[in-house]
Each structure stands twice: as C-alpha cells, then as structure tokens.
A tleap script that builds the chain and sets N, CA, C and O, in Angstrom:
source leaprc.protein.ff14SB
mol = sequence {
  NMET ASN ALA GLY ALA VAL ALA GLN ASN PHE
  ARG GLY ALA ARG ALA LEU VAL VAL HIE ALA
  ASP ASP ALA ASN ARG GLU THR LEU ALA ILE
  THR LEU ARG ARG LEU GLY LEU LEU VAL ALA
  LEU ILE GLU PRO GLY GLY GLU GLY PRO VAL
  PRO GLY VAL GLU ASP CYS ASP VAL VAL PHE
  PHE ASP ALA ASP GLU GLY LEU GLY GLY VAL
  PHE GLY GLU ALA ALA PRO PRO ASP ALA ALA
  TYR VAL ALA MET ILE GLY VAL GLU ALA PRO
  GLY ARG LEU ALA ARG VAL VAL ARG GLN ARG
  CYS ALA GLY TYR LEU MET LYS PRO ILE ARG
  ALA SER GLY VAL PHE THR ALA LEU PHE ILE
  SER MET ASN GLU PHE ALA GLN ARG ARG ARG
  GLU ALA ARG VAL ARG ALA ALA MET ALA ASP
  CARG
}
set mol.1.N position { -9.267 -4.250 16.927 }
set mol.1.CA position { -10.510 -3.545 17.168 }
set mol.1.C position { -11.659 -4.421 16.691 }
set mol.1.O position { -11.624 -4.908 15.562 }
set mol.2.N position { -12.676 -4.634 17.523 }
set mol.2.CA position { -13.806 -5.456 17.098 }
set mol.2.C position { -14.751 -4.647 16.221 }
set mol.2.O position { -14.554 -3.450 16.015 }
set mol.3.N position { -15.788 -5.321 15.703 }
set mol.3.CA position { -16.685 -4.695 14.738 }
set mol.3.C position { -17.395 -3.467 15.295 }
set mol.3.O position { -17.721 -2.553 14.537 }
set mol.4.N position { -17.640 -3.427 16.605 }
set mol.4.CA position { -18.355 -2.311 17.171 }
set mol.4.C position { -17.467 -1.248 17.789 }
set mol.4.O position { -17.962 -0.216 18.242 }
set mol.5.N position { -16.153 -1.486 17.813 }
set mol.5.CA position { -15.239 -0.534 18.456 }
set mol.5.C position { -15.160 0.760 17.656 }
set mol.5.O position { -15.173 0.758 16.425 }
set mol.6.N position { -15.078 1.852 18.386 }
set mol.6.CA position { -14.963 3.168 17.763 }
set mol.6.C position { -13.722 3.849 18.324 }
set mol.6.O position { -13.601 4.045 19.534 }
set mol.7.N position { -12.800 4.207 17.433 }
set mol.7.CA position { -11.591 4.913 17.856 }
set mol.7.C position { -11.959 6.340 18.247 }
set mol.7.O position { -12.752 6.997 17.572 }
set mol.8.N position { -11.374 6.808 19.344 }
set mol.8.CA position { -11.673 8.152 19.817 }
set mol.8.C position { -10.427 9.008 19.987 }
set mol.8.O position { -10.519 10.225 20.150 }
set mol.9.N position { -9.265 8.371 19.948 }
set mol.9.CA position { -8.009 9.084 20.149 }
set mol.9.C position { -7.132 8.858 18.920 }
set mol.9.O position { -6.860 7.718 18.543 }
set mol.10.N position { -6.701 9.928 18.313 }
set mol.10.CA position { -5.911 9.821 17.083 }
set mol.10.C position { -4.488 10.340 17.281 }
set mol.10.O position { -3.789 10.638 16.314 }
set mol.11.N position { -4.070 10.444 18.532 }
set mol.11.CA position { -2.726 10.899 18.865 }
set mol.11.C position { -1.705 9.996 18.165 }
set mol.11.O position { -1.777 8.772 18.272 }
set mol.12.N position { -0.778 10.591 17.465 }
set mol.12.CA position { 0.253 9.850 16.761 }
set mol.12.C position { -0.128 9.453 15.344 }
set mol.12.O position { 0.724 8.980 14.591 }
set mol.13.N position { -1.392 9.635 14.963 }
set mol.13.CA position { -1.799 9.341 13.584 }
set mol.13.C position { -1.109 10.340 12.654 }
set mol.13.O position { -0.780 11.456 13.055 }
set mol.14.N position { -0.898 9.919 11.411 }
set mol.14.CA position { -0.182 10.749 10.440 }
set mol.14.C position { -1.168 11.346 9.441 }
set mol.14.O position { -1.871 10.621 8.737 }
set mol.15.N position { -1.211 12.670 9.388 }
set mol.15.CA position { -2.106 13.385 8.484 }
set mol.15.C position { -1.300 14.035 7.367 }
set mol.15.O position { -0.243 14.619 7.603 }
set mol.16.N position { -1.810 13.924 6.162 }
set mol.16.CA position { -1.235 14.604 5.008 }
set mol.16.C position { -2.251 15.644 4.561 }
set mol.16.O position { -3.402 15.309 4.284 }
set mol.17.N position { -1.835 16.901 4.489 }
set mol.17.CA position { -2.713 17.981 4.066 }
set mol.17.C position { -2.258 18.448 2.691 }
set mol.17.O position { -1.152 18.964 2.534 }
set mol.18.N position { -3.130 18.261 1.690 }
set mol.18.CA position { -2.840 18.651 0.312 }
set mol.18.C position { -3.658 19.912 0.032 }
set mol.18.O position { -4.829 19.847 -0.342 }
set mol.19.N position { -3.009 21.055 0.223 }
set mol.19.CA position { -3.715 22.330 0.104 }
set mol.19.C position { -2.683 23.423 -0.082 }
set mol.19.O position { -1.569 23.330 0.434 }
set mol.20.N position { -3.054 24.464 -0.822 }
set mol.20.CA position { -2.163 25.617 -1.005 }
set mol.20.C position { -1.868 26.254 0.352 }
set mol.20.O position { -2.667 26.172 1.285 }
set mol.21.N position { -0.721 26.880 0.435 }
set mol.21.CA position { -0.299 27.526 1.674 }
set mol.21.C position { -1.131 28.792 1.894 }
set mol.21.O position { -0.852 29.849 1.328 }
set mol.22.N position { -2.160 28.651 2.735 }
set mol.22.CA position { -3.006 29.796 3.061 }
set mol.22.C position { -3.565 29.626 4.467 }
set mol.22.O position { -3.167 28.710 5.188 }
set mol.23.N position { -4.476 30.495 4.858 }
set mol.23.CA position { -5.041 30.469 6.207 }
set mol.23.C position { -5.804 29.173 6.484 }
set mol.23.O position { -5.790 28.686 7.614 }
set mol.24.N position { -6.467 28.607 5.474 }
set mol.24.CA position { -7.195 27.349 5.669 }
set mol.24.C position { -6.240 26.222 6.056 }
set mol.24.O position { -6.489 25.476 7.002 }
set mol.25.N position { -5.161 26.117 5.317 }
set mol.25.CA position { -4.175 25.075 5.594 }
set mol.25.C position { -3.535 25.283 6.964 }
set mol.25.O position { -3.331 24.324 7.708 }
set mol.26.N position { -3.222 26.519 7.292 }
set mol.26.CA position { -2.588 26.818 8.571 }
set mol.26.C position { -3.520 26.476 9.738 }
set mol.26.O position { -3.089 25.856 10.710 }
set mol.27.N position { -4.773 26.868 9.649 }
set mol.27.CA position { -5.745 26.559 10.711 }
set mol.27.C position { -5.892 25.057 10.883 }
set mol.27.O position { -5.919 24.561 12.009 }
set mol.28.N position { -5.987 24.332 9.781 }
set mol.28.CA position { -6.127 22.885 9.852 }
set mol.28.C position { -4.892 22.243 10.478 }
set mol.28.O position { -5.012 21.389 11.357 }
set mol.29.N position { -3.715 22.649 10.032 }
set mol.29.CA position { -2.473 22.068 10.554 }
set mol.29.C position { -2.334 22.315 12.055 }
set mol.29.O position { -1.978 21.405 12.805 }
set mol.30.N position { -2.607 23.519 12.487 }
set mol.30.CA position { -2.514 23.842 13.917 }
set mol.30.C position { -3.485 22.988 14.722 }
set mol.30.O position { -3.129 22.443 15.767 }
set mol.31.N position { -4.713 22.876 14.226 }
set mol.31.CA position { -5.734 22.109 14.942 }
set mol.31.C position { -5.376 20.630 15.002 }
set mol.31.O position { -5.522 20.001 16.049 }
set mol.32.N position { -4.910 20.073 13.897 }
set mol.32.CA position { -4.525 18.659 13.888 }
set mol.32.C position { -3.366 18.402 14.844 }
set mol.32.O position { -3.356 17.396 15.553 }
set mol.33.N position { -2.402 19.297 14.864 }
set mol.33.CA position { -1.268 19.134 15.788 }
set mol.33.C position { -1.725 19.205 17.241 }
set mol.33.O position { -1.221 18.468 18.088 }
set mol.34.N position { -2.668 20.078 17.530 }
set mol.34.CA position { -3.215 20.157 18.893 }
set mol.34.C position { -3.926 18.867 19.281 }
set mol.34.O position { -3.973 18.506 20.456 }
set mol.35.N position { -4.477 18.179 18.294 }
set mol.35.CA position { -5.147 16.895 18.541 }
set mol.35.C position { -4.150 15.742 18.630 }
set mol.35.O position { -4.540 14.601 18.880 }
set mol.36.N position { -2.873 16.035 18.428 }
set mol.36.CA position { -1.824 15.035 18.575 }
set mol.36.C position { -1.409 14.332 17.305 }
set mol.36.O position { -0.666 13.352 17.364 }
set mol.37.N position { -1.867 14.804 16.148 }
set mol.37.CA position { -1.490 14.177 14.889 }
set mol.37.C position { -0.147 14.702 14.409 }
set mol.37.O position { 0.238 15.829 14.720 }
set mol.38.N position { 0.557 13.880 13.654 }
set mol.38.CA position { 1.783 14.284 12.963 }
set mol.38.C position { 1.341 14.775 11.594 }
set mol.38.O position { 0.691 14.033 10.856 }
set mol.39.N position { 1.675 15.994 11.243 }
set mol.39.CA position { 1.121 16.632 10.053 }
set mol.39.C position { 2.205 16.918 9.021 }
set mol.39.O position { 3.241 17.505 9.332 }
set mol.40.N position { 1.945 16.487 7.777 }
set mol.40.CA position { 2.792 16.826 6.635 }
set mol.40.C position { 1.961 17.700 5.699 }
set mol.40.O position { 0.779 17.435 5.481 }
set mol.41.N position { 2.574 18.730 5.155 }
set mol.41.CA position { 1.882 19.681 4.285 }
set mol.41.C position { 2.494 19.652 2.898 }
set mol.41.O position { 3.714 19.723 2.746 }
set mol.42.N position { 1.634 19.547 1.875 }
set mol.42.CA position { 2.130 19.615 0.499 }
set mol.42.C position { 1.187 20.472 -0.340 }
set mol.42.O position { 0.006 20.617 -0.025 }
set mol.43.N position { 1.733 21.028 -1.406 }
set mol.43.CA position { 0.949 21.808 -2.357 }
set mol.43.C position { 0.242 20.853 -3.316 }
set mol.43.O position { 0.807 19.820 -3.676 }
set mol.44.N position { -0.973 21.175 -3.734 }
set mol.44.CA position { -1.659 20.316 -4.714 }
set mol.44.C position { -1.042 20.456 -6.095 }
set mol.44.O position { -0.427 21.472 -6.419 }
set mol.45.N position { -1.218 19.423 -6.895 }
set mol.45.CA position { -0.812 19.482 -8.289 }
set mol.45.C position { 0.653 19.306 -8.562 }
set mol.45.O position { 1.103 19.586 -9.673 }
set mol.46.N position { 1.419 18.853 -7.595 }
set mol.46.CA position { 2.842 18.630 -7.828 }
set mol.46.C position { 3.059 17.450 -8.756 }
set mol.46.O position { 2.223 16.548 -8.824 }
set mol.47.N position { 4.146 17.450 -9.452 }
set mol.47.CA position { 4.489 16.360 -10.357 }
set mol.47.C position { 5.321 15.314 -9.626 }
set mol.47.O position { 6.043 15.637 -8.683 }
set mol.48.N position { 5.222 14.071 -10.058 }
set mol.48.CA position { 6.051 13.009 -9.509 }
set mol.48.C position { 5.510 12.466 -8.203 }
set mol.48.O position { 4.412 12.820 -7.773 }
set mol.49.N position { 6.292 11.602 -7.576 }
set mol.49.CA position { 5.847 10.971 -6.338 }
set mol.49.C position { 5.714 11.977 -5.195 }
set mol.49.O position { 6.455 12.956 -5.109 }
set mol.50.N position { 4.762 11.705 -4.336 }
set mol.50.CA position { 4.519 12.564 -3.187 }
set mol.50.C position { 5.238 11.960 -1.990 }
set mol.50.O position { 4.920 10.841 -1.589 }
set mol.51.N position { 6.200 12.673 -1.410 }
set mol.51.CA position { 6.948 12.107 -0.287 }
set mol.51.C position { 6.050 11.867 0.923 }
set mol.51.O position { 5.260 12.729 1.307 }
set mol.52.N position { 6.184 10.685 1.513 }
set mol.52.CA position { 5.442 10.357 2.719 }
set mol.52.C position { 4.010 9.938 2.516 }
set mol.52.O position { 3.307 9.654 3.486 }
set mol.53.N position { 3.554 9.892 1.262 }
set mol.53.CA position { 2.142 9.598 1.012 }
set mol.53.C position { 1.765 8.186 1.457 }
set mol.53.O position { 0.638 7.953 1.893 }
set mol.54.N position { 2.695 7.252 1.348 }
set mol.54.CA position { 2.380 5.872 1.723 }
set mol.54.C position { 2.314 5.685 3.232 }
set mol.54.O position { 1.830 4.657 3.705 }
set mol.55.N position { 2.787 6.648 3.982 }
set mol.55.CA position { 2.827 6.532 5.433 }
set mol.55.C position { 1.702 7.280 6.146 }
set mol.55.O position { 1.713 7.357 7.374 }
set mol.56.N position { 0.742 7.826 5.425 }
set mol.56.CA position { -0.281 8.626 6.107 }
set mol.56.C position { -1.516 7.781 6.454 }
set mol.56.O position { -1.818 6.781 5.803 }
set mol.57.N position { -2.210 8.223 7.499 }
set mol.57.CA position { -3.430 7.567 7.952 }
set mol.57.C position { -4.673 8.305 7.470 }
set mol.57.O position { -5.732 7.702 7.298 }
set mol.58.N position { -4.541 9.604 7.254 }
set mol.58.CA position { -5.658 10.426 6.801 }
set mol.58.C position { -5.125 11.507 5.870 }
set mol.58.O position { -4.062 12.084 6.099 }
set mol.59.N position { -5.890 11.767 4.816 }
set mol.59.CA position { -5.530 12.784 3.830 }
set mol.59.C position { -6.621 13.847 3.825 }
set mol.59.O position { -7.793 13.548 3.595 }
set mol.60.N position { -6.229 15.076 4.080 }
set mol.60.CA position { -7.120 16.223 3.930 }
set mol.60.C position { -6.734 16.877 2.618 }
set mol.60.O position { -5.559 17.179 2.405 }
set mol.61.N position { -7.702 17.106 1.726 }
set mol.61.CA position { -7.353 17.709 0.441 }
set mol.61.C position { -8.358 18.779 0.040 }
set mol.61.O position { -9.522 18.757 0.442 }
set mol.62.N position { -7.870 19.714 -0.763 }
set mol.62.CA position { -8.677 20.816 -1.259 }
set mol.62.C position { -9.518 20.312 -2.428 }
set mol.62.O position { -8.991 20.043 -3.508 }
set mol.63.N position { -10.819 20.186 -2.213 }
set mol.63.CA position { -11.715 19.692 -3.256 }
set mol.63.C position { -11.889 20.706 -4.381 }
set mol.63.O position { -12.350 20.351 -5.465 }
set mol.64.N position { -11.529 21.957 -4.139 }
set mol.64.CA position { -11.680 23.009 -5.145 }
set mol.64.C position { -10.506 23.070 -6.106 }
set mol.64.O position { -10.540 23.834 -7.071 }
set mol.65.N position { -9.469 22.282 -5.861 }
set mol.65.CA position { -8.250 22.304 -6.673 }
set mol.65.C position { -8.270 21.126 -7.639 }
set mol.65.O position { -7.956 20.001 -7.250 }
set mol.66.N position { -8.633 21.371 -8.889 }
set mol.66.CA position { -8.647 20.323 -9.907 }
set mol.66.C position { -9.905 19.485 -9.865 }
set mol.66.O position { -10.755 19.651 -8.991 }
set mol.67.N position { -10.009 18.573 -10.835 }
set mol.67.CA position { -11.185 17.701 -10.909 }
set mol.67.C position { -10.819 16.224 -10.860 }
set mol.67.O position { -11.687 15.380 -10.637 }
set mol.68.N position { -9.548 15.903 -11.066 }
set mol.68.CA position { -9.121 14.502 -11.070 }
set mol.68.C position { -8.778 14.013 -9.677 }
set mol.68.O position { -9.166 14.607 -8.671 }
set mol.69.N position { -8.036 12.907 -9.648 }
set mol.69.CA position { -7.592 12.349 -8.378 }
set mol.69.C position { -6.634 13.297 -7.670 }
set mol.69.O position { -5.939 14.086 -8.310 }
set mol.70.N position { -6.605 13.216 -6.392 }
set mol.70.CA position { -5.764 14.103 -5.586 }
set mol.70.C position { -4.290 13.939 -5.932 }
set mol.70.O position { -3.532 14.908 -5.904 }
set mol.71.N position { -3.884 12.718 -6.259 }
set mol.71.CA position { -2.477 12.430 -6.497 }
set mol.71.C position { -2.165 12.197 -7.973 }
set mol.71.O position { -1.135 11.609 -8.305 }
set mol.72.N position { -3.048 12.655 -8.858 }
set mol.72.CA position { -2.820 12.522 -10.288 }
set mol.72.C position { -2.667 11.068 -10.687 }
set mol.72.O position { -3.523 10.237 -10.383 }
set mol.73.N position { -1.580 10.766 -11.365 }
set mol.73.CA position { -1.316 9.406 -11.833 }
set mol.73.C position { -0.688 8.520 -10.763 }
set mol.73.O position { -0.650 7.298 -10.908 }
set mol.74.N position { -0.196 9.131 -9.692 }
set mol.74.CA position { 0.437 8.354 -8.619 }
set mol.74.C position { -0.615 7.538 -7.877 }
set mol.74.O position { -1.781 7.923 -7.799 }
set mol.75.N position { -0.183 6.417 -7.341 }
set mol.75.CA position { -1.095 5.573 -6.566 }
set mol.75.C position { -1.504 6.307 -5.295 }
set mol.75.O position { -0.647 6.798 -4.559 }
set mol.76.N position { -2.809 6.385 -5.030 }
set mol.76.CA position { -3.257 7.065 -3.811 }
set mol.76.C position { -2.987 6.208 -2.581 }
set mol.76.O position { -2.981 4.980 -2.667 }
set mol.77.N position { -2.768 6.842 -1.452 }
set mol.77.CA position { -2.532 6.066 -0.235 }
set mol.77.C position { -3.808 5.391 0.248 }
set mol.77.O position { -4.913 5.870 -0.005 }
set mol.78.N position { -3.641 4.283 0.941 }
set mol.78.CA position { -4.760 3.594 1.561 }
set mol.78.C position { -4.998 4.286 2.899 }
set mol.78.O position { -4.444 3.896 3.926 }
set mol.79.N position { -5.833 5.317 2.864 }
set mol.79.CA position { -6.035 6.167 4.038 }
set mol.79.C position { -7.450 6.728 4.006 }
set mol.79.O position { -8.133 6.666 2.983 }
set mol.80.N position { -7.876 7.270 5.127 }
set mol.80.CA position { -9.140 7.992 5.184 }
set mol.80.C position { -8.951 9.326 4.453 }
set mol.80.O position { -7.878 9.926 4.518 }
set mol.81.N position { -9.981 9.781 3.767 }
set mol.81.CA position { -9.920 11.039 3.042 }
set mol.81.C position { -10.952 12.014 3.588 }
set mol.81.O position { -12.094 11.644 3.862 }
set mol.82.N position { -10.532 13.267 3.743 }
set mol.82.CA position { -11.415 14.337 4.164 }
set mol.82.C position { -11.264 15.465 3.146 }
set mol.82.O position { -10.165 15.976 2.931 }
set mol.83.N position { -12.371 15.844 2.528 }
set mol.83.CA position { -12.359 16.919 1.539 }
set mol.83.C position { -12.592 18.255 2.224 }
set mol.83.O position { -13.404 18.367 3.142 }
set mol.84.N position { -11.866 19.265 1.763 }
set mol.84.CA position { -12.097 20.636 2.201 }
set mol.84.C position { -12.822 21.338 1.059 }
set mol.84.O position { -12.250 21.559 -0.008 }
set mol.85.N position { -14.073 21.682 1.291 }
set mol.85.CA position { -14.954 22.168 0.237 }
set mol.85.C position { -15.252 23.648 0.430 }
set mol.85.O position { -15.692 24.080 1.496 }
set mol.86.N position { -15.002 24.411 -0.623 }
set mol.86.CA position { -15.326 25.833 -0.596 }
set mol.86.C position { -16.451 26.160 -1.554 }
set mol.86.O position { -17.252 27.053 -1.280 }
set mol.87.N position { -16.531 25.454 -2.676 }
set mol.87.CA position { -17.531 25.693 -3.707 }
set mol.87.C position { -18.333 24.418 -3.893 }
set mol.87.O position { -17.776 23.355 -4.167 }
set mol.88.N position { -19.642 24.534 -3.741 }
set mol.88.CA position { -20.502 23.357 -3.851 }
set mol.88.C position { -20.971 23.142 -5.292 }
set mol.88.O position { -22.171 23.061 -5.554 }
set mol.89.N position { -20.033 23.051 -6.209 }
set mol.89.CA position { -20.337 22.791 -7.610 }
set mol.89.C position { -20.393 21.282 -7.836 }
set mol.89.O position { -19.595 20.548 -7.253 }
set mol.90.N position { -21.320 20.802 -8.673 }
set mol.90.CA position { -21.455 19.360 -8.889 }
set mol.90.C position { -20.163 18.675 -9.333 }
set mol.90.O position { -19.878 17.570 -8.872 }
set mol.91.N position { -19.385 19.286 -10.200 }
set mol.91.CA position { -18.139 18.676 -10.659 }
set mol.91.C position { -17.138 18.503 -9.535 }
set mol.91.O position { -16.444 17.489 -9.462 }
set mol.92.N position { -17.067 19.477 -8.675 }
set mol.92.CA position { -16.138 19.388 -7.548 }
set mol.92.C position { -16.625 18.396 -6.509 }
set mol.92.O position { -15.823 17.674 -5.917 }
set mol.93.N position { -17.921 18.353 -6.284 }
set mol.93.CA position { -18.465 17.374 -5.342 }
set mol.93.C position { -18.332 15.953 -5.899 }
set mol.93.O position { -18.152 15.004 -5.136 }
set mol.94.N position { -18.419 15.803 -7.223 }
set mol.94.CA position { -18.214 14.488 -7.840 }
set mol.94.C position { -16.791 14.007 -7.573 }
set mol.94.O position { -16.568 12.815 -7.363 }
set mol.95.N position { -15.843 14.915 -7.579 }
set mol.95.CA position { -14.454 14.553 -7.257 }
set mol.95.C position { -14.364 14.004 -5.835 }
set mol.95.O position { -13.645 13.036 -5.586 }
set mol.96.N position { -15.080 14.610 -4.917 }
set mol.96.CA position { -15.102 14.153 -3.533 }
set mol.96.C position { -15.656 12.730 -3.461 }
set mol.96.O position { -15.111 11.880 -2.756 }
set mol.97.N position { -16.730 12.479 -4.186 }
set mol.97.CA position { -17.339 11.145 -4.195 }
set mol.97.C position { -16.397 10.125 -4.835 }
set mol.97.O position { -16.216 9.029 -4.304 }
set mol.98.N position { -15.795 10.483 -5.974 }
set mol.98.CA position { -14.874 9.556 -6.644 }
set mol.98.C position { -13.672 9.220 -5.764 }
set mol.98.O position { -13.121 8.123 -5.861 }
set mol.99.N position { -13.263 10.155 -4.907 }
set mol.99.CA position { -12.130 9.925 -4.024 }
set mol.99.C position { -12.532 9.075 -2.823 }
set mol.99.O position { -11.681 8.687 -2.023 }
set mol.100.N position { -13.836 8.783 -2.695 }
set mol.100.CA position { -14.396 7.969 -1.602 }
set mol.100.C position { -14.129 8.600 -0.239 }
set mol.100.O position { -13.735 7.933 0.718 }
set mol.101.N position { -14.357 9.906 -0.188 }
set mol.101.CA position { -14.159 10.629 1.074 }
set mol.101.C position { -15.122 10.113 2.133 }
set mol.101.O position { -16.277 9.787 1.860 }
set mol.102.N position { -14.603 10.054 3.336 }
set mol.102.CA position { -15.417 9.621 4.465 }
set mol.102.C position { -15.772 10.810 5.352 }
set mol.102.O position { -16.469 10.641 6.353 }
set mol.103.N position { -15.308 12.004 5.006 }
set mol.103.CA position { -15.610 13.196 5.780 }
set mol.103.C position { -15.318 14.439 4.963 }
set mol.103.O position { -14.683 14.377 3.911 }
set mol.104.N position { -15.794 15.572 5.467 }
set mol.104.CA position { -15.522 16.832 4.782 }
set mol.104.C position { -15.521 17.981 5.783 }
set mol.104.O position { -16.078 17.885 6.877 }
set mol.105.N position { -14.887 19.054 5.376 }
set mol.105.CA position { -14.868 20.320 6.108 }
set mol.105.C position { -15.249 21.415 5.125 }
set mol.105.O position { -14.800 21.405 3.979 }
set mol.106.N position { -16.068 22.349 5.560 }
set mol.106.CA position { -16.399 23.491 4.715 }
set mol.106.C position { -15.360 24.582 4.952 }
set mol.106.O position { -14.929 24.813 6.082 }
set mol.107.N position { -14.967 25.245 3.876 }
set mol.107.CA position { -14.049 26.371 3.979 }
set mol.107.C position { -14.858 27.643 4.149 }
set mol.107.O position { -15.954 27.731 3.594 }
set mol.108.N position { -14.385 28.615 4.874 }
set mol.108.CA position { -13.077 28.661 5.514 }
set mol.108.C position { -13.002 27.687 6.690 }
set mol.108.O position { -13.963 27.505 7.437 }
set mol.109.N position { -11.827 27.069 6.828 }
set mol.109.CA position { -11.597 26.084 7.882 }
set mol.109.C position { -11.539 26.799 9.232 }
set mol.109.O position { -10.891 27.833 9.391 }
set mol.110.N position { -12.228 26.218 10.172 }
set mol.110.CA position { -12.190 26.691 11.560 }
set mol.110.C position { -11.797 25.516 12.436 }
set mol.110.O position { -11.951 24.361 12.037 }
set mol.111.N position { -11.300 25.798 13.604 }
set mol.111.CA position { -10.911 24.709 14.518 }
set mol.111.C position { -12.105 23.832 14.866 }
set mol.111.O position { -11.973 22.613 14.982 }
set mol.112.N position { -13.274 24.451 15.032 }
set mol.112.CA position { -14.462 23.655 15.329 }
set mol.112.C position { -14.845 22.853 14.083 }
set mol.112.O position { -14.881 23.386 12.973 }
set mol.113.N position { -15.119 21.614 14.278 }
set mol.113.CA position { -15.491 20.740 13.175 }
set mol.113.C position { -14.370 19.831 12.711 }
set mol.113.O position { -14.635 18.797 12.097 }
set mol.114.N position { -13.133 20.185 12.988 }
set mol.114.CA position { -12.005 19.368 12.540 }
set mol.114.C position { -12.021 18.011 13.246 }
set mol.114.O position { -11.866 16.977 12.596 }
set mol.115.N position { -12.205 18.005 14.561 }
set mol.115.CA position { -12.229 16.730 15.283 }
set mol.115.C position { -13.389 15.859 14.805 }
set mol.115.O position { -13.230 14.647 14.660 }
set mol.116.N position { -14.547 16.457 14.561 }
set mol.116.CA position { -15.694 15.686 14.081 }
set mol.116.C position { -15.389 15.048 12.730 }
set mol.116.O position { -15.670 13.866 12.530 }
set mol.117.N position { -14.823 15.806 11.806 }
set mol.117.CA position { -14.484 15.257 10.486 }
set mol.117.C position { -13.448 14.149 10.614 }
set mol.117.O position { -13.550 13.120 9.947 }
set mol.118.N position { -12.454 14.356 11.466 }
set mol.118.CA position { -11.423 13.349 11.695 }
set mol.118.C position { -12.026 12.094 12.316 }
set mol.118.O position { -11.757 10.984 11.856 }
set mol.119.N position { -12.824 12.258 13.340 }
set mol.119.CA position { -13.453 11.152 14.060 }
set mol.119.C position { -14.293 10.301 13.110 }
set mol.119.O position { -14.142 9.080 13.069 }
set mol.120.N position { -15.166 10.936 12.359 }
set mol.120.CA position { -16.059 10.204 11.459 }
set mol.120.C position { -15.272 9.553 10.329 }
set mol.120.O position { -15.510 8.388 10.011 }
set mol.121.N position { -14.347 10.274 9.718 }
set mol.121.CA position { -13.622 9.719 8.572 }
set mol.121.C position { -12.717 8.555 8.971 }
set mol.121.O position { -12.664 7.546 8.268 }
set mol.122.N position { -12.015 8.685 10.074 }
set mol.122.CA position { -11.113 7.602 10.500 }
set mol.122.C position { -11.908 6.346 10.880 }
set mol.122.O position { -11.496 5.234 10.550 }
set mol.123.N position { -13.025 6.512 11.561 }
set mol.123.CA position { -13.829 5.360 11.950 }
set mol.123.C position { -14.565 4.743 10.761 }
set mol.123.O position { -14.699 3.521 10.690 }
set mol.124.N position { -15.037 5.554 9.842 }
set mol.124.CA position { -15.680 5.027 8.637 }
set mol.124.C position { -14.671 4.251 7.795 }
set mol.124.O position { -14.985 3.181 7.275 }
set mol.125.N position { -13.472 4.785 7.663 }
set mol.125.CA position { -12.439 4.099 6.891 }
set mol.125.C position { -12.067 2.765 7.553 }
set mol.125.O position { -11.889 1.759 6.867 }
set mol.126.N position { -11.952 2.762 8.875 }
set mol.126.CA position { -11.647 1.515 9.592 }
set mol.126.C position { -12.749 0.490 9.369 }
set mol.126.O position { -12.468 -0.694 9.185 }
set mol.127.N position { -13.993 0.936 9.384 }
set mol.127.CA position { -15.117 0.018 9.138 }
set mol.127.C position { -15.061 -0.518 7.710 }
set mol.127.O position { -15.320 -1.702 7.496 }
set mol.128.N position { -14.734 0.308 6.744 }
set mol.128.CA position { -14.606 -0.151 5.344 }
set mol.128.C position { -13.519 -1.214 5.237 }
set mol.128.O position { -13.691 -2.209 4.533 }
set mol.129.N position { -12.407 -1.009 5.927 }
set mol.129.CA position { -11.312 -2.006 5.917 }
set mol.129.C position { -11.776 -3.335 6.512 }
set mol.129.O position { -11.508 -4.400 5.956 }
set mol.130.N position { -12.475 -3.265 7.649 }
set mol.130.CA position { -12.972 -4.500 8.282 }
set mol.130.C position { -13.920 -5.243 7.342 }
set mol.130.O position { -13.825 -6.461 7.194 }
set mol.131.N position { -14.824 -4.512 6.714 }
set mol.131.CA position { -15.772 -5.137 5.789 }
set mol.131.C position { -15.062 -5.744 4.579 }
set mol.131.O position { -15.453 -6.811 4.105 }
set mol.132.N position { -14.031 -5.078 4.081 }
set mol.132.CA position { -13.262 -5.618 2.954 }
set mol.132.C position { -12.566 -6.915 3.341 }
set mol.132.O position { -12.507 -7.848 2.540 }
set mol.133.N position { -12.034 -6.985 4.570 }
set mol.133.CA position { -11.391 -8.220 5.031 }
set mol.133.C position { -12.408 -9.357 5.129 }
set mol.133.O position { -12.106 -10.492 4.760 }
set mol.134.N position { -13.597 -9.062 5.620 }
set mol.134.CA position { -14.647 -10.076 5.722 }
set mol.134.C position { -15.036 -10.564 4.328 }
set mol.134.O position { -15.172 -11.768 4.111 }
set mol.135.N position { -15.217 -9.640 3.384 }
set mol.135.CA position { -15.572 -10.035 2.007 }
set mol.135.C position { -14.461 -10.902 1.392 }
set mol.135.O position { -14.746 -11.895 0.722 }
set mol.136.N position { -13.212 -10.527 1.618 }
set mol.136.CA position { -12.091 -11.287 1.075 }
set mol.136.C position { -12.050 -12.693 1.679 }
set mol.136.O position { -11.795 -13.669 0.973 }
set mol.137.N position { -12.298 -12.790 2.976 }
set mol.137.CA position { -12.314 -14.105 3.624 }
set mol.137.C position { -13.453 -14.961 3.091 }
set mol.137.O position { -13.288 -16.165 2.899 }
set mol.138.N position { -14.588 -14.357 2.854 }
set mol.138.CA position { -15.728 -15.101 2.303 }
set mol.138.C position { -15.423 -15.555 0.873 }
set mol.138.O position { -15.778 -16.668 0.486 }
set mol.139.N position { -14.771 -14.702 0.094 }
set mol.139.CA position { -14.429 -15.068 -1.273 }
set mol.139.C position { -13.426 -16.208 -1.300 }
set mol.139.O position { -13.475 -17.057 -2.189 }
set mol.140.N position { -12.510 -16.235 -0.326 }
set mol.140.CA position { -11.513 -17.311 -0.258 }
set mol.140.C position { -12.158 -18.649 0.069 }
set mol.140.O position { -11.690 -19.699 -0.373 }
set mol.141.N position { -13.230 -18.604 0.843 }
set mol.141.CA position { -13.931 -19.842 1.204 }
set mol.141.C position { -14.628 -20.409 0.002 }
set mol.141.O position { -15.276 -21.451 0.099 }
savepdb mol mol.pdb
quit
C-alpha cells in the first residue's frame, strides 16, 4: 500500500473484542461479522495470556473496565485499537489515550458507526506503521 492508499475493505481481518458479555458486545460482534471480519470475544480482566491476541488486526475494548492497559501485564498486540466509551470521565479517557486508540464508539453500541470507527482506526494504524518504518529507515542511515 502506498502512502496515500486508503483501505476500504476489511473482509477477513481479525477482530478481538474485549468486553463483558452483554448487548453492546453482541451488537458489535454481529456488525463486525456482517462486515466480513473474523471475531473473537473475551471477557476483560482475565489472568494470564490472552488466546489469539497476537493474531488480531483490531482490538475493540471496553474503556469503562479498569484504568490500566487492556491486557494487564501481558504484551499488547500490534493492532489498531478502538475504545468503547460509556462514561466520559477523565481517568477513563486517559486510558484510551494511553492505549493509543485510533478510533472509538460510544455506548450503547449501535450498528451505525461501527464501520466508520473500523475504517478510521485501521487506516490510521496503517499510516502509523508506515511512518514508523520511514523513521526506522532514516535512523539506520
């Protein structure tokens, strides 16, 4: 993909949804599957390694659950992040910023807005990767 290319189709991309089993998670999972993504669902705050985390392209997580990193002490995946925000409290929004989210969805989750959050976050993350490669190449020179 060149510097100006914008991805528009995410069919086959792997999404990890870190959210309690409720209507928000269900709506998001259904919508992502309709968009052609492969969706894995996990509960937040689990101990130990997260299965499949290294294989995901985008992570949707509940910004209202905890204040630390989404994956605790485990290494976070190199993926686009989308926060699901229900409470606009500064501490919770700071978590979103620290996680370097490239998109967000307001709760309650609705089908409308999911594609926009996915589109923006995946393309922003791809641009960040391209810029990091350019910086690394310049540093090597």
